[in-house]
C-alpha positions in Angstrom: -20.6 6.6 -9.0 -23.3 9.0 -10.1 -26.6 8.6 -11.8 -27.7 11.5 -14.1 -31.4 12.4 -14.0 -33.6 14.8 -15.9 -35.4 16.0 -12.8 -35.4 16.1 -9.0 -37.9 13.2 -8.9 -37.1 11.5 -12.2 -37.3 7.7 -11.7 -35.0 6.5 -14.6 -31.4 7.7 -15.0 -30.4 9.2 -18.3 -27.0 7.6 -17.8 -24.1 7.4 -15.4 -21.2 9.6 -14.2 -18.6 9.9 -11.5 -17.5 12.5 -9.1 -14.0 14.0 -9.7 -13.9 16.6 -6.9 -16.3 18.4 -4.6 -18.1 20.2 -7.4 -17.7 18.3 -10.6 -19.1 15.1 -12.2 -17.9 13.7 -15.5 -20.3 12.0 -17.9 -20.9 11.6 -21.6 -22.1 14.6 -23.7 -24.9 12.5 -25.3 -26.3 11.8 -21.8 -26.9 15.5 -21.2 -27.6 16.7 -24.7 -30.7 15.8 -26.8 -31.1 16.7 -30.4 -28.1 19.0 -30.3 -29.5 20.9 -27.3 -28.5 20.8 -23.6 -31.3 19.4 -21.5 -33.2 22.1 -19.6 -32.7 20.5 -16.2 -30.2 18.0 -14.8 -29.8 16.4 -11.4 -27.2 14.1 -10.0 -27.7 11.3 -7.5 -25.1 9.1 -5.7 -26.9 5.9 -5.1 -24.0 4.0 -3.5 -22.8 6.8 -1.2 -25.3 6.2 1.5 -23.8 8.6 3.9 -24.8 11.5 1.6 -28.4 10.7 2.2 -30.3 7.8 0.8 -32.1 9.7 -2.0 -30.4 13.0 -2.0 -30.0 14.7 -5.4 -27.8 17.6 -6.3 -28.9 20.1 -9.1 -26.5 20.7 -11.9 -25.6 24.4 -12.1 -23.6 24.4 -15.4 -22.6 22.0 -18.1 -19.2 22.3 -19.8 -18.8 20.3 -23.0 -17.1 20.5 -26.4 -19.0 21.9 -29.4 -22.0 19.8 -30.4 -20.5 18.9 -33.8 -17.5 17.3 -32.0 -19.6 15.0 -29.8 -19.1 12.0 -32.1 -15.5 11.9 -31.0 -15.3 14.2 -27.9 -18.3 12.6 -26.2 -17.6 14.1 -22.7 -19.2 16.7 -20.4 -18.3 18.1 -17.0 -21.3 18.8 -14.7 -20.8 21.7 -12.3 -22.9 21.0 -9.2 -24.9 23.8 -7.5 -23.7 22.6 -4.0 -20.6 20.8 -2.9 -20.2 17.1 -2.2 -17.6 15.9 0.2 -14.4 15.3 -1.8 -13.8 12.0 0.0 -16.3 10.5 -2.5 -14.3 11.7 -5.5 -12.7 9.1 -7.8 -9.0 8.5 -7.8 -7.9 9.3 -11.4 -4.8 8.1 -13.4 -3.9 8.9 -17.0 -1.6 6.1 -18.3 -0.6 5.9 -21.9 -3.4 4.3 -23.8 -1.3 1.4 -25.0 -0.5 0.3 -21.4 -4.2 -0.3 -20.8 -4.5 -2.9 -23.6 -5.0 -6.5 -22.2 -5.6 -5.1 -18.7 -8.8 -5.7 -16.7 -11.6 -3.2 -16.4 -14.8 -2.8 -14.3 -17.7 -0.4 -14.5 -21.0 0.2 -12.8 -23.9 1.8 -14.7 -27.6 2.1 -14.7 -28.9 0.1 -17.7 -32.2 -1.0 -16.1 -33.4 1.7 -13.8 -32.2 3.2 -10.6 -30.6 0.1 -9.0 -27.7 -0.3 -11.4 -25.5 -3.2 -12.3 -21.8 -3.8 -13.1 -19.8 -5.4 -15.9 -16.2 -6.3 -16.4 -13.7 -7.6 -18.9 -10.4 -6.8 -20.6 -9.3 -3.8 -22.7 -9.1 -5.4 -26.1 -7.7 -2.8 -28.4 -6.5 0.8 -28.8 -8.9 2.7 -31.0 -8.7 6.2 -32.5 -8.7 9.6 -30.7 -8.1 8.3 -27.2 -10.7 5.6 -27.2 -10.3 1.9 -26.4 -12.4 -1.2 -27.1 -13.8 -3.0 -24.0 -14.2 -6.7 -24.4 -16.5 -8.1 -21.8 -16.2 -11.5 -20.1 -19.0 -10.7 -17.7 -22.4 -12.4 -17.5 -23.9 -8.9 -17.6 -22.6 -6.9 -20.5 -22.5 -3.1 -21.1 -25.8 -1.7 -22.3 -27.5 1.7 -22.7 -27.4 3.3 -19.3 -23.6 2.7 -18.8 -22.8 5.8 -20.7 -20.7 8.0 -18.5 -19.7 5.3 -16.1 -16.2 5.3 -14.6 -13.8 2.8 -16.1 -12.0 1.3 -13.2 -8.7 -0.4 -13.6 -7.8 -2.9 -10.9 -4.2 -2.8 -12.0 -3.8 1.0 -11.6 -6.2 1.0 -8.7 -8.0 4.0 -10.2 -10.4 5.3 -12.8 -8.6 5.5 -16.1 -11.4 6.3 -18.5 -15.2 6.6 -19.1 -17.6 4.2 -20.8 -19.0 5.9 -23.8 -20.7 3.5 -26.2 -22.3 0.0 -25.9 -21.4 -2.2 -28.9 -24.2 -4.6 -29.8 -25.7 -7.6 -28.1 -22.5 -9.2 -26.9 -22.0 -6.6 -24.2 -18.7 -5.1 -25.5 -18.3 -1.4 -25.4 -16.0 1.6 -26.1 -14.5 3.9 -23.6 -12.5 7.2 -23.7 -9.4 7.5 -21.5 -9.0 10.1 -18.7 -6.0 11.6 -20.7 -8.3 12.1 -23.8 -11.1 13.6 -21.6 -8.6 16.1 -20.3 -7.7 17.1 -23.9 -11.4 17.4 -24.8 -12.0 19.7 -21.7 -8.8 21.7 -21.4 -10.3 24.4 -19.2 -11.2 21.8 -16.6 -7.5 21.1 -16.0 -8.0 17.4 -15.1 -4.3 16.9 -15.1 -4.2 18.6 -11.7 -6.4 15.8 -10.3 -4.6 12.9 -12.0 -1.1 13.8 -11.0 1.1 16.8 -11.1 0.6 20.2 -9.6 3.2 22.9 -9.0 3.6 25.6 -6.4 6.1 28.4 -6.5 6.9 27.7 -10.2 10.5 28.3 -11.1 11.8 27.5 -7.6 11.3 23.8 -7.2 9.0 21.2 -8.7 6.5 20.4 -6.0 4.3 17.6 -7.2 1.4 15.5 -6.2 1.8 13.0 -9.0 -1.4 11.1 -8.4 -0.2 9.5 -5.2 -2.2 10.5 -2.1 -1.3 9.6 1.5 -4.9 9.4 2.4 -5.5 6.7 -0.2 -2.3 4.8 0.5 -2.9 1.5 2.4 0.3 2.1 4.4 -0.9 5.5 5.7 -2.5 4.2 8.8 -0.2 1.2 9.2 3.1 3.0 8.9 3.4 6.7 7.8 0.9 8.4 10.1 1.9 6.7 13.4 5.6 7.1 12.8 5.1 10.8 12.0 3.3 11.3 15.3 5.9 9.5 17.3 3.6 6.7 18.3 3.6 3.0 17.2 0.1 2.4 15.9 -2.6 4.6 14.3 -5.0 3.7 17.1 -2.7 5.2 19.7 -3.6 8.8 20.4 -1.2 11.7 20.7 1.6 13.6 18.9 5.0 12.7 20.4 7.4 13.4 17.6 10.1 15.7 18.8 13.2 17.4 17.3 15.3 15.7 14.5 15.8 19.2 13.0 19.1 18.5 11.2 17.9 15.3 9.6 14.6 16.7 8.6 16.1 19.8 7.0 18.6 17.6 5.1 15.9 15.4 3.6 13.4 18.2 2.9 16.1 20.2 1.1 17.1 17.1 -0.9 13.6 16.6 -2.2 13.1 20.2 -3.4 16.6 21.2 -4.5 17.1 22.2 -8.1 20.8 21.3 -7.9 22.0 18.2 -9.7 22.2 15.3 -7.3 22.6 12.0 -9.3 22.8 10.0 -6.1 20.4 8.5 -3.6 20.0 10.0 -0.1 20.0 7.2 2.4 18.6 7.7 5.9 20.3 5.0 8.0 21.1 4.1 11.6 20.8 1.2 14.1 17.5 -0.5 14.8 15.2 1.7 16.7 17.1 5.0 16.1 14.1 6.6 14.3 14.6 6.2 10.6 10.9 5.6 9.9 9.9 8.4 12.2 12.0 10.9 10.2 10.7 9.7 6.9 7.2 9.5 8.2 7.4 13.1 9.3 8.6 14.1 5.8 5.9 12.1 4.0 2.9 13.2 6.1 3.8 16.9 6.4 4.2 17.0 2.6 0.5 16.1 2.4 -1.4 19.4 2.9 -4.5 17.8 4.4 -2.6 15.8 7.1 -0.2 18.7 7.8 -3.2 20.9 8.5 -4.4 18.5 11.2 -1.2 18.7 13.2 -1.7 20.4 16.6 -1.0 24.1 17.0 2.0 23.4 19.3 3.8 21.2 16.8 6.9 23.1 15.9 9.1 20.4 14.4 10.4 20.8 10.9 7.9 20.2 8.1 8.4 19.2 4.5 7.4 21.5 1.7 3.8 20.9 0.7 3.4 18.3 -2.1 7.2 17.7 -2.2 6.6 13.9 -2.1 5.2 12.3 -5.2 5.1 8.7 -3.9 6.1 7.0 -0.7 6.5 3.2 -0.5 6.9 1.1 2.6 9.0 -1.7 1.3 8.4 -4.1 4.2 7.7 -7.6 2.9 7.5 -6.4 -0.7 9.2 -7.6 -3.8 11.1 -5.2 -6.1 8.3 -5.6 -8.7 5.7 -4.6 -6.2 7.7 -1.5 -5.2 8.1 -0.6 -8.8 4.4 -1.1 -9.5 3.5 1.4 -6.7 5.8 4.0 -8.1 4.6 3.4 -11.7 0.9 3.8 -10.6 1.8 7.1 -8.9 3.3 8.4 -12.1 0.6 6.9 -14.4 3.4 5.0 -16.1 3.1 1.7 -17.8 3.0 -1.1 -15.1 6.2 -3.1 -15.4 6.0 -6.8 -16.4 9.6 -7.3 -15.1 11.8 -5.2 -12.9 14.0 -4.3 -15.8 11.0 -2.6 -17.6 10.5 -0.2 -14.7 13.0 2.6 -15.2 12.5 3.0 -18.9 8.7 3.1 -18.6 8.9 5.7 -15.8 11.3 7.8 -17.9 8.9 7.6 -20.9 5.9 8.6 -18.7 7.8 11.6 -17.3 9.1 12.7 -20.7 5.7 12.3 -22.4 4.1 14.7 -20.0 7.0 17.2 -19.7 6.7 17.1 -16.0 9.6 17.5 -13.6 10.1 17.1 -9.8 9.1 13.5 -9.3 10.2 12.6 -5.7 10.1 9.2 -4.2 10.6 8.0 -0.6 11.2 4.2 0.0 11.3 3.2 3.6 12.3 0.0 5.4 14.4 -1.2 2.4 16.1 -3.8 4.5 12.7 -5.4 5.3 11.8 -6.1 1.7 10.8 -9.7 0.8 14.4 -11.1 0.7 18.0 -9.9 0.5 17.8 -10.5 -3.3 14.8 -8.3 -3.6 16.5 -5.6 -1.5 19.3 -5.5 -4.0 17.0 -5.5 -7.0 15.2 -2.4 -5.5 18.6 -0.7 -5.1 20.0 -1.5 -8.6 16.8 -1.4 -10.7 14.8 1.3 -8.9 16.6 3.6 -6.6 19.9 4.0 -8.4 18.5 4.2 -12.0 15.9 6.9 -10.9 18.4 9.0 -9.0 21.4 8.7 -11.4 19.7 8.6 -14.8 16.6 10.6 -14.4 18.1 13.5 -12.4 17.5 15.8 -15.5 13.8 15.2 -15.0 14.0 16.4 -11.4 13.7 12.9 -9.9 14.8 12.6 -6.3 15.1 9.4 -4.3 15.3 9.0 -0.5 15.7 5.5 1.0 15.4 4.5 4.7 17.5 1.4 5.5 19.8 -0.2 8.0 23.5 -0.4 7.0 23.3 -4.1 6.3 20.9 -7.1 6.1 21.4 -10.9 6.2 23.4 -10.8 3.0 25.9 -8.2 4.0 26.5 -4.4 3.8 24.0 -2.3 1.9 25.3 1.3 1.8 28.0 0.3 -0.7 25.4 -1.1 -3.0 24.2 2.5 -3.6 27.5 3.5 -5.2 28.0 7.1 -3.9 25.0 7.9 -1.7 24.5 10.9 0.5 24.1 9.4 3.9 22.1 10.7 6.8 23.3 8.6 9.7 21.0 9.1 12.7 23.6 7.5 15.0 26.1 10.3 14.4 26.4 13.6 16.4 25.6 15.5 13.2 22.0 14.2 13.2 21.4 13.3 16.9 20.6 15.6 19.8 20.2 14.1 23.3 17.6 16.9 23.9 15.4 15.3 21.2 15.4 11.9 22.8 14.8 13.5 26.2 11.7 15.4 24.8 10.4 12.2 23.2 10.9 10.2 26.5 9.1 12.9 28.4 6.1 12.9 26.0 5.9 9.1 26.2 6.4 9.0 30.0 3.5 11.5 30.4 1.5 9.6 27.6 0.8 12.8 25.8 -2.5 12.6 23.9 -3.7 9.5 25.9 -3.1 10.8 29.4 -3.5 8.7 32.5 -5.2 10.8 35.2 -3.2 9.1 38.1 0.1 9.0 36.2 2.8 9.9 38.9 4.7 11.7 36.1 2.0 14.2 35.2 4.0 17.1 36.6 7.1 18.3 34.9 9.0 18.6 38.2 8.7 14.8 38.7 8.9 13.7 35.0 11.8 15.7 33.6 14.6 14.0 35.7 13.2 10.6 34.9 12.9 11.4 31.2 16.5 12.7 31.2 17.7 9.5 32.8 15.8 7.3 30.3 17.2 9.2 27.4 20.8 9.0 28.8 20.6 5.3 29.4 18.9 4.5 26.0 22.1 5.6 24.2 20.4 7.2 21.3 17.8 4.5 20.7 14.2 5.9 20.5 12.6 2.4 20.5 14.3 1.5 23.8 13.5 4.9 25.3 9.9 4.5 24.2 9.5 1.0 25.6 10.9 2.0 29.0 9.1 5.3 29.3 5.8 3.8 28.3 6.2 1.0 30.8 6.7 3.5 33.6 4.1 5.9 32.4 1.4 3.2 32.3 2.2 1.1 35.3 4.0 3.0 38.0 2.0 4.0 41.0 4.8 6.0 42.6 7.5 7.9 40.7 10.8 6.0 40.4 13.8 8.1 41.6 15.8 9.0 38.6 19.1 8.1 40.2 17.7 4.6 40.9 16.6 3.9 37.4 18.8 1.6 35.4 18.4 -0.8 32.4 20.5 -2.2 29.6 20.3 -0.1 26.4 19.0 -3.0 24.2 15.7 -3.6 22.5 15.7 -7.2 23.8 16.1 -6.1 27.4 13.5 -3.3 27.2 11.0 -5.5 25.5 11.5 -8.3 28.0 10.9 -5.9 30.9 7.8 -4.5 29.1 6.3 -7.9 28.4 6.7 -9.0 32.0 4.1 -6.4 32.9 1.5 -7.7 30.5 -1.1 -10.3 31.7 -1.4 -13.7 30.1 -4.4 -14.6 27.9 -6.2 -17.8 28.9 -2.9 -19.0 30.4 -0.8 -18.1 27.4 2.0 -15.6 28.2 1.9 -12.3 26.3 5.4 -13.0 25.0 4.2 -16.2 23.4 1.3 -14.4 21.6 3.6 -11.8 20.3 6.3 -14.3 19.3 3.7 -15.8 16.9 3.2 -12.3 15.4 6.9 -12.0 15.1 6.7 -14.5 12.2 3.9 -12.7 10.4 4.6 -11.2 7.0 3.4 -7.8 6.0 0.7 -6.4 6.2 -0.2 -8.9 8.9 -2.1 -12.0 9.9 -5.9 -12.3 10.3 -6.8 -13.4 13.8 -7.6 -17.0 12.9 -4.2 -17.5 11.4 -2.6 -15.7 14.4 -4.3 -18.3 16.5 -3.1 -21.1 14.3 0.5 -19.8 14.6 0.3 -19.7 18.4 -0.8 -23.3 18.3 2.0 -24.2 15.9 4.5 -22.9 18.4 3.2 -25.3 21.1 0.6 -23.3 23.0 -3.1 -23.8 23.6 -4.4 -20.9 21.5 -6.8 -18.4 23.1 -10.1 -17.7 21.4 -10.3 -15.3 18.5 -12.3 -12.9 20.7 -9.7 -12.9 23.4 -6.8 -12.4 20.9 -8.6 -9.4 19.4 -9.2 -7.9 22.9 -5.5 -8.4 23.7 -4.4 -6.7 20.5 -6.6 -3.7 21.3 -5.7 -3.4 25.0 -3.9 -0.2 25.9 -0.8 -2.1 26.9 -0.5 -4.4 23.9 -1.6 -2.0 21.1 1.7 -0.1 21.6 3.4 -3.2 20.1 0.7 -4.6 17.7 -0.4 -2.9 14.5 -4.0 -3.6 13.6 -4.9 -2.9 9.9 -8.6 -2.5 9.2 -8.4 -2.0 5.5 -10.9 -4.8 5.3 -13.3 -3.9 8.1 -14.5 -7.5 8.7 -11.1 -9.1 8.5 -8.5 -7.0 10.4 -4.9 -8.2 10.3 -2.2 -7.9 12.9 1.6 -7.6 13.1 4.3 -6.1 15.4 5.0 -2.5 14.6 8.8 -2.7 14.5 11.2 -5.1 12.9 13.5 -4.9 15.9 10.7 -6.4 18.0 10.4 -9.3 15.6 14.1 -9.9 15.8 14.2 -9.7 19.6 11.4 -12.2 20.0 12.9 -14.7 17.5 16.6 -14.2 18.4 17.0 -17.2 20.7 14.6 -19.5 18.9 15.1 -22.2 16.2 13.5 -20.1 13.5 13.8 -22.8 10.8 12.0 -25.3 13.0 9.4 -22.7 13.9 8.7 -21.8 10.3 8.4 -25.5 9.5 5.7 -26.1 12.1 4.0 -22.8 11.2 3.9 -23.8 7.5 2.4 -27.1 8.3 -0.3 -25.6 10.4 -1.2 -22.8 7.9 -1.2 -25.4 5.1 -3.7 -27.5 7.0 -5.8 -24.4 7.6 -5.8 -23.5 3.9 -6.6 -27.0 2.7 -9.4 -27.3 5.3 -11.0 -24.0 4.1 -10.4 -24.8 0.4 -8.0 -22.5 -1.5 -10.9 -20.8 -3.3 -12.0 -19.5 0.1 -8.6 -19.2 1.9 -7.5 -15.9 3.5 -5.5 -13.6 1.3 -2.6 -13.9 3.7 -2.2 -17.6 2.9 -2.3 -17.1 -0.9 0.4 -14.3 -0.6 2.6 -15.3 2.3 2.5 -19.1 2.7 5.3 -19.5 0.1 7.6 -17.3 2.2 6.9 -19.3 5.3 7.5 -22.6 3.4 10.8 -21.4 2.0 12.1 -20.2 5.4 11.0 -23.5 6.9 12.6 -25.5 4.1 9.2 -27.2 3.3 8.5 -25.5 0.0 8.2 -28.8 -1.8 5.3 -29.9 0.4 3.5 -26.7 -0.5 4.2 -27.1 -4.2 3.0 -30.6 -4.3 -0.5 -29.4 -3.4 -2.2 -29.7 -6.7 -4.7 -26.8 -6.2 -2.7 -24.1 -4.4 -1.1 -22.6 -7.5 -4.5 -22.1 -9.1 -5.3 -19.5 -6.4 -1.9 -18.4 -5.0 -0.1 -15.1 -5.7 2.1 -16.6 -8.4 4.6 -13.7 -8.3 5.3 -14.6 -4.7 5.3 -18.3 -5.4 7.7 -18.0 -8.3 10.0 -15.6 -6.5 10.8 -18.2 -3.8 10.6 -21.3 -6.0 14.4 -21.5 -6.2 14.3 -23.4 -2.9 12.1 -26.1 -4.3 14.7 -28.1 -6.1 17.2 -28.4 -3.3 15.3 -29.3 -0.2 14.1 -32.9 -1.0 16.0 -36.1 -0.5 13.7 -38.3 -2.5 14.7 -38.0 -6.2 11.1 -38.6 -7.4 9.9 -35.6 -5.4 12.9 -33.5 -6.5 11.9 -34.2 -10.1 8.3 -33.5 -9.5 8.8 -30.2 -7.8 11.4 -29.0 -10.3 9.0 -29.7 -13.1 6.3 -27.7 -11.3 8.7 -24.8 -10.8 9.5 -25.0 -14.6 5.8 -24.8 -15.5 5.3 -21.8 -13.2 8.2 -19.9 -14.8 7.1 -20.8 -18.3 3.5 -19.6 -18.0 3.9 -15.8 -17.2 0.4 -15.0 -18.5 -1.0 -17.2 -15.8 0.2 -14.7 -13.1 -2.8 -12.4 -13.6 -5.3 -15.0 -14.9 -8.2 -16.0 -12.7 -8.1 -19.6 -11.2 -10.3 -21.1 -13.9 -7.9 -19.9 -16.6 -4.7 -21.1 -15.1 -3.7 -24.2 -17.1 -2.2 -27.1 -15.3 -1.1 -29.6 -18.1 -0.6 -33.2 -17.4 3.0 -34.5 -18.0 4.5 -31.3 -16.6 4.6 -32.2 -12.9 0.9 -31.7 -12.0 -1.8 -34.3 -12.1 -4.7 -31.8 -11.4 -6.6 -29.8 -13.9 -8.7 -26.7 -13.5 -12.4 -27.1 -12.7 -13.5 -26.7 -16.3 -12.1 -28.5 -19.4 -8.9 -27.1 -20.9 -6.9 -27.8 -24.0 -3.9 -26.7 -25.9 -5.3 -23.2 -26.5 -5.8 -22.7 -22.8 -2.1 -23.6 -22.1 -1.0 -21.3 -24.8 -3.1 -18.4 -23.5 -1.1 -18.5 -20.3 2.2 -18.3 -22.2 3.0 -22.0 -22.2 3.2 -24.2 -25.3 3.1 -28.0 -25.4 6.1 -27.9 -27.7 
């Protein structure tokens, strides 16, 4: 967010703007032109980027704008800065079709009353002419003079999609021009290179960065980066990825080949064999910035730069959520239903004439449910690979061979399979090298590690790799346990262990200290029930209590998660700095800890405890985890009806999640009165689709349809109809 000034010490901004790369700021032409002439002096401040210097201003070296006589329509200007600004502050841009923005939310920050600024928000009301849209405000503070040039942020696209251009009267409404139209007004600025596609080696293969950036992806730190480095979590230091040459070459060639494919490439194998490590290596090395940060000695295969257009970690996600991530990357219309996805993506690709859109979907088998897994296959992966091949679309999926509902590979029709369990794609030397790097704790060395010398470490690493029978997770658990805890080297010939994740994890956990009397295994078992992206610490504590233990304090739980021994197993996401969330880093660990438990009974007690926690806080203030994931816990614990009978929960819950598991609601209750009540509530949820994206105060809960509660403000028939439901 930028403020445009007429001088280095000017106290009142002329208008607003936003940074698009290290040298350029976009704003409105009427902000920097006066009486048909460009202002003699212009400076740019970044009032909300405190790390740049509290009052630092940057002089504008050049202004690029359309001809003055075109400013009534092409009211845009690019300001070229005299000195660079770190690109990490640049806006993320998308250029969806203008029609897909209508009825979607917007937010903007401008400078209507001096240097401090203010924000406004609302809904895009209408498509206007020449790439402009009407902004209807629902904000207490409307758009006024001083917002001109402000970035138009779309929460749905998670990016800037336009620029505020004109305030419209006293009601606070406004007009904005889209990023796509700005690019057409300023063709020499080549904004399309920032919003999506760019090509290298034209004529050989389509290498695209279609608006998706690993650095901006929430899963980068939780999943892609650590897997690519051969470690479990992003906080763990070191680069331990080794080998996998055949598999990496196969995937890399698949993504960039110009030959017709018309099939999905599936990277598969047993739990812990390294599917995510291979795909993580592809995704991260395709990102030029992250590839450049790899150590000089890293000689494993790398993907071609920008050969991945979008990567999705499917763990815990619905098919519609996966489709939405891909649609955002392509600036396609966001799908309302999963069946809308493939046609809208095709339209977006055809409208731009771009080719080479490449997608990686990992952990398919860990999607929200077996039903969602199959929806991803049949409505995302296969349609893209089989029907959009002519547009250069390539799809790579990482998945196990089967899930709880049965075999998966046959669902892909005729896939190209990279099976990491087969000799074609497995080399014992790779596993030995990985075991050696982990045994010596490369990147996070222990000064008194008895395996610091190769003479001592190599025989032990070879023995670990041989006994692990191709399983990288087992080898990593065993090697790390010895590297962290052994005081004397173990003789290689005396080393023995069963080649299972359960056994390796049990041995590893036996070395971890308890926390306030609670065994480490019990603490991690609670996390084994956490849905992605993880539980906040207070809910982790509540889950420990639900499983029958006296929960440690939040401070001790955090310390445990961050300890050198436990952080190998626990992912800590700090996307929200003040509310980190926690989960186990690998699905096989979840399964090992839950394998001999009554999971239905566990989920039942967990649901009851989390429901009490949410009701005690009030759903308006409940953690996001409860609003998103409590329906899943309730469905697995067969207590969905109790959740649905809470009158207030649906006002604040993630309704997509609530609806997706609501099929369980009508079959779990013995009392006919409750069965009728919950089935009526399910019917209301399914018949009010517009309520899904509505704020709590606008979600209508009509009497006579299974609910007795109403929103906090009066509602009537119009409110019900606005959410897609009619009293008729």
